[in-house]
N, C-alpha and C positions, 0 to 999 in steps of 0.2 A: 308489751302491748303498745300499739302506735295510735297516736291521735293526730288528726289533720287540723292544723291551724289555717292552712290554705291548700286546696286540692286542685290538681290540674283540671282544666275544663275540657281538654282533649287528650288523646293518647300520646304518651311520651315516646312511644315507639312508632315511628312512621312506617306505614306499609309499603309494598312494592310500588313501582312507578305506575301512574295511571295509564289506562289503555291509550289515551291520546298521545302521551309522551312516548310510550313504547312504539306505537305505529309510526309516529313522526320520525323517530330515530331509525327504525328499520328501513324506512324509505330513503333517508339520507345516506345511510351506509350502503344500501344496494346501488344507489345512483353513483356515489363516489367510486364504488368498486367497478362499476361498468364504464364510467366516463372520465374518471380521474380528474385532472386539473380543470377541465371544463366545468364539471359539476361543483368542484370546490369553489371556483370563482363565482359561479351563479349563486351559491348559498351565502358566500361572504357578502356579495352585493345585496342580497335579499335581507339578511339578518343584521349585518353590520354597516350597510351602505359604504362598503370599502372594496375597491377592486384595483389595486395598483398594478403596474407593469410586472412587478415581481413581489411575491409575498416574503421572500427571503431577504433579510437585511444584509447589505454589503458591509465590509469593514468601515468604509467611509460613513455609511448610515449610522452604524453603531457608535463611532467616534463622535459624530455630530450630536447624537442623543445624549451621550455621556457628558458632553460639554455643556449641555443645557441643564444638567442636574446640579443643584447647589452643592458646594464642597462639603458642607456638614453632612448632608444626606449621603454623599459618596463615602465619607469617612465612617459613618454609622453602618452602612452596608458592609464595608470591609471588616469592621469590628464584629458584627453579628456573624458574618460568614466565617471568620476565624474561630468564633466560639463553636459554630456548627461543625466546622472541619475538625477541630480538636476532639470533640466528643465522638465523632464518627471514626477518627483514628484510634481512639481507645477501643471502640467496638471492633474495628478491624483487627487490632492486635490481639483481641480475645479469641479470635478464630484462627486455629492453626491447622496446617496440613500435617499429615503424619503418614508414616510407613512402618509396619511392624511385621516381623517374622512370627506368625502366630503358631506355626508348628515347623519343624525342620524342613526347609525348602519351599515353604509357602509364604509368599509376601502379599500382604494386603495393605492398600493405601487409600488415603482420602485427600482430595484437593478442592480448594474453593476457587472456582473459576468465574470471573466477572461475566455478566451478560454483555453481549457484544454491542448492542445499540439500544438506547432508551429514548422514548418520547416523553418530554416533560411538559405538562400543561400548567400555565401560570394564569389564574383568572384575572379578569378586569372587572367590568360591571360596577356594582355598588362600591366595592372596595378593591383597589388594585393590590393584590396580595404579593408584595415584594418578598415576604418571608417564604412563600411557596417556592420561589426560585432558590433560596438558600437551602431549604430542606430537601428538595428533590434533586437539584443539579449538583450542589456541593457534595452531598452524600454519595451520589452515583460516582463522581470523580474519585472520591477517596476509595471507593470499592474497586476502582480500576476500570470502569466502563470506558471503552475506547471512544464511543461516539454518543453524544447527547444532543438531540434535536429538540429545541424548545419552541413552544408557541404561546403567544398571548394576543388577545384581541385588540384591535384599534378601531373602535366604533366611530363611524363618520370620518375616518382618517386621522383622528386625534392620536398622535404618537404617545404611548406611555413611556416617556423617557426614563423614569426611575426604574420601571420594570425591566426595560431593555438593559440598563446599566447593571441591575442585579443579576440578570441572566448571564450577561457577558462576564462579569467579575466572578460569578460562581463557576464558570468553566464551560458554558454551552458552546458546542462546536458549530451549531447552526441556530439561527433565530428567525422565526417566521411570525409576521404580523397576521395572525389567523386565529379565529376563535370558534367555540361551539363544537357541535357534532362533526362538522366538516374538518375541523382541525385534528381532533383525536383520530378520526377515521383515516385521514391522510397520513398521519404519523404511523398508524398501525399497518395499513395496507400498502402504503406507498402510492405515488402518482408518477406522471412523467417527470416531474421536477423535484419530488421529495422521495428519498429512499425510505423504504419501510424500516421500522424498528422492531425490537423483540419484546418490548415491555412498555406499558403506559403508566405514568405516575402523575400525581397532582390532583387537587380538588377541582370542583366545578359545580355548575348548577345541575338541576334534575336531568336535563337533556345530556349533559356531558357524563354524568354518573351512569345514566342508562346506556349510553354509547359504550362506555367501558365494560359494563356488564355484558352487553351483546357481543363485544369483540373478544372478551375473555375466552381463552382457549386457542384462538389464532395467535394471540399475544398474551403475555402475562400482564397482570395489573398489581398495583400496590394494595389497595383495599376497596371494598364496596363502601362508598362514602355516604353518610347521611348528615342530618342537621347536627351542628355543634351541640355538645352536652356538657353541663357542669353539675357537680354534686358536691356539697360541702357537709362534712361531719363536724359538729361543734359541741363543746360542752359549755358550762357556765362561765368559763374564763374567756370566751371568744368576744371579740369586739363587734357590736352590731353594725357600726358604720362600715368597717372593712368588709364584713360579710355581705352587706348589701352592695357595696361597690363591686365586689368580685362576681356576685350573681349577675348583675347587670352588664358587666364587662363581656360576658359570654352570651347573654341574651341578645345583645345587639348584632350578633352574627346573622340572625334571621328570625322571622316571626314564628318559626316552628322549632326553635331551639329550647330544649328543656333546661330549666334551672331549678335545682332542688336543694333544700336545706334539711338535714336530719340532725336533730339536736336533743340533748338530754335536758335542756332548760326551756321551760315554757315561757319564762320571762324573756329570754333571748329571742324566742320564736316571734313573740308579739312585737318586740323592739325592731327586729329585722323587717317584719311586715310593714311597719310604719316608716322605717328608714328607706325602704325601696320606693314607696310612694313619694316620699319627700325628694329623693334624688332624681326620680323620673321627671320632675317638674322642669329641671334645667339641663337635662341630658339632650344633646343635639340629635342623638339617634333614638329618642324616646318613642317615635312612631313604630320602629321595629322592635326595640327592646321592650316597650310597653306591651305590644301585642304578644310577644313571646312569654312575658311574665304573666299576663292575663290568662293565656290559654294553656301554657305548659309549665308555669311556675308552681312549685309545691313547697310547703313547710310542714314537716312531720316531727312530732315530739315522741320520743321513746323513753323507756325506763332506765336504760343503761347503755354504756358505750359498747358493750358486747352485742346488744341488740342493734345498735346503730351500725356497727361494722357488718353484721350479718345482713341487714337490710340494704346497706350500700352495695354489698356484693351481689344482691339480687338485681339491683339497677344496672350493674356492670357499666358504669358511666365512662364516657370518653375521658373526662378530666375529673379527678377527685381531689379536693382540698381538705386538709385536716387541721382544724382550729381547736386543738385540745391541749390539756396540760402536758401530755406526753404524746406528741404526734407520731413518734416512731413506733408506737404500739400498732398503728395501722399497717406499717410496713411489715411487722411481724405477723399480723392477723389476716389482712385482706388478700384476696387472690384475683378478683375480677375488676380490672380497671385498665384504661388505656395508658394513663400516666398519673402518678401520685405526686401531690404538692404538699410538702410537710411544713406546717407552722405558718403563722401569720406574716412572717417575713417573705414568704414565697407565694406568688400568685400565678394563676394559669396564664395570664397574659405574658409573663416572663417566658414561659414555654412556647407560647404562640409566636413570639416575635424575636427574642434576643438571647436567651440563656444558653442555647446550644443543643438541647435535646430536640428530637424531631417532633414536629407538631402534626404530622399526618398520622392520625390515631383511629382506632376502631370505634364505631358507633353502632346504634341499633342492636345492642346486646352482644356484638361480636367480640367484646373483651372477655367473654366467657371462654373463647378458644384461640384468640390471637392477640399479639401485641401490635404495635404500630410499625410504620416504615422505619427501617434501620439499615445500616450498611450491609447486613447479611441478606437483605431482600434482593439486592442487586447481584448476589453471588449464587452460583449453582454448586452445591456440594456434590461432587462426583467421586466415584470410587474406581480403583483399578486393582488388578490381580496379576500376580506372576508366580508361576511354579518353576523353580530352578533346578529340581532334581527329578530323575526318572522314578525313583522310589516314591517320592511324595505324589507325583502324578498318578502312579499305579494305585496307591492307597486310596486317593480320592476317586479314582476311576472305578474301583470295586464298589465303593460306597454309592457312587452315582448310579451304577448299574442296578443295584438293589432298590435304591430309592425311586428311580424313574419307573422301573417295572411295577412297583407297588401302585403307581398312578397310571399304568398302561401307556407310558410314553416310551415306546420302543426305540425311536430315533435318538432320544436323549440317552437312553441306556447304552446304545451302541457307541456314542461318543466316549462314555466311560470305559466300555470294553476295549475300545481301540487304544486307550492310554495304558491299560493293563498289559495288553498284548505287546505294545511298543516297548514297554520296559523289559520284556522278555525276548525281544527280537523276533516276534512271530506276528501272526494275524489272528483275529478272533475266529472261533469255530464257524460262526455263521458266514464269515467272509470266505473261508476256505471251502465251505460247502456250496457257496454261491446261491444260497436260498435263505428264506426267512428262518428266524429262530424257532 
């Protein structure tokens, strides 16, 4: 049985894009499709007040931006990217190509082939997300992607030097100072000066997310992104202070970010409620985090950890933290989450920024059917077949003839007949007759 100590004032699952967002995005995509660079430039000037001679940064531009970044920041970028690269390399090593002789003379194989070109979007706006460069570009390069074209906005012409450094050090082959719908559309469809890519990755605002949704199919995407989500499962051993800190750390992503505590301890529930209010008083992002907590924060008390894990699976949250006596019980029990953070030594913010696992994760209940961005997302798992003997070809040909005719596919059946006849040095009866079967 569950009891609410604090209940969300709004829906924790945000619905589809509003009609105004959808129609705005449709118009921009159609315009960029029709007018290319001219449309891109007009939208950049309209939305970002930025229209340089070239949106693409030269190597000199990149070097100048990196030179303006503090040495400690550059060192930290390199360290984090090394962490992301190491984890992605472990993921890549877990994927293997194979070839097997499944029956005598029949070879079947599988290869993991990188996507040829990827467009990576690195947001600016309220928070310049350097970590998005690490997660999207570094991982793509580990997968073997030949070309990564990266975009980030420069509102008012203010160069995001640290973002430029992060994109370059991650391995971006092209960097464009371009934001919003016009950026992802240019990356997807191409213009006179931007070659198209095969896949779009990276987070963004509601307009960028809607653009990716509308472009999906013409290009691949990483995920349909929604507001950041955090859920903590805690028992009586949990620290109320740490629990409140971590709830607010994710609530500051946006005013629509759900932050949920499920606990077996009513005492902890009330302590956390008071602690969140206390911490909000001196949190510099309290305007955003406070709105998220007010409208989408929840504290739920349940009778047992078994009930807590079952309820947590129903939420299928992007980030799930486990503050219990035996946190690995969740690893054995739970199935629906974007990423799991075990124990009070581990926080979601580590995953967001520095630890090395990917922070592009499923939201809006998508964790029920998918995981997050990983090296395999940039790979196409393709198959190949080879039959090396006439006997094996004839055996499969006879099977094909029967199977295809059971479905009324005469042309398919004839491909099988032809292999049977070839093994015997003849032609099928229908070919000798010169008429239908």
